[in-house]
C-alpha positions as a Python dict, from the first residue, in 0.01 Angstrom:
ca = {
    (1, 'X'): (0, 0, 0),
    (2, 'X'): (-204, -262, 203),
    (3, 'X'): (-252, -454, -145),
    (4, 'X'): (101, -416, -277),
    (5, 'X'): (179, -619, 37),
    (6, 'X'): (-103, -868, -11),
    (7, 'X'): (-37, -918, -396),
    (8, 'X'): (338, -952, -305),
    (9, 'X'): (266, -1232, -31),
    (10, 'X'): (33, -1418, -246),
    (11, 'X'): (310, -1423, -542),
    (12, 'X'): (584, -1550, -296),
    (13, 'X'): (331, -1810, -176),
    (14, 'X'): (297, -1901, -584),
    (15, 'X'): (679, -1918, -676),
    (16, 'X'): (742, -2079, -324),
    (17, 'X'): (491, -2395, -383),
    (18, 'X'): (632, -2426, -743),
    (19, 'X'): (386, -2582, -979),
    (20, 'X'): (94, -2404, -1179),
    (21, 'X'): (-316, -2371, -1073),
    (22, 'X'): (-550, -2254, -1239),
    (23, 'X'): (-473, -1873, -1260),
    (24, 'X'): (-101, -1843, -1237),
    (25, 'X'): (160, -2033, -1426),
    (26, 'X'): (488, -2163, -1284),
    (27, 'X'): (798, -2206, -1529),
    (28, 'X'): (1173, -2327, -1403),
    (29, 'X'): (1288, -2125, -1705),
    (30, 'X'): (1168, -1814, -1914),
    (31, 'X'): (1013, -1941, -2227),
    (32, 'X'): (1109, -1763, -2558),
    (33, 'X'): (958, -1643, -2891),
    (34, 'X'): (623, -1832, -2958),
    (35, 'X'): (601, -2016, -2646),
    (36, 'X'): (645, -1735, -2451),
    (37, 'X'): (322, -1568, -2652),
    (38, 'X'): (142, -1889, -2602),
    (39, 'X'): (183, -1907, -2247),
    (40, 'X'): (62, -1536, -2179),
    (41, 'X'): (-262, -1593, -2419),
    (42, 'X'): (-327, -1904, -2199),
    (43, 'X'): (-304, -1729, -1876),
    (44, 'X'): (-492, -1432, -1975),
    (45, 'X'): (-751, -1721, -2064),
    (46, 'X'): (-824, -1899, -1736),
    (47, 'X'): (-1098, -2121, -1607),
    (48, 'X'): (-1133, -1941, -1268),
    (49, 'X'): (-1217, -1572, -1447),
    (50, 'X'): (-944, -1419, -1211),
    (51, 'X'): (-649, -1190, -1279),
    (52, 'X'): (-351, -1379, -1408),
}
């Protein structure tokens, strides 16, 4: 339960920041088709070796 709350706080903070970083992706609009797949693959291959 504590881990869920910590994750929720982290996600809320990243969304509030409104920009992308080394292990998270921010989109103002949901991508579609090949662009969505490309974004997913890029997040999985982050340079910080963290869950993305």
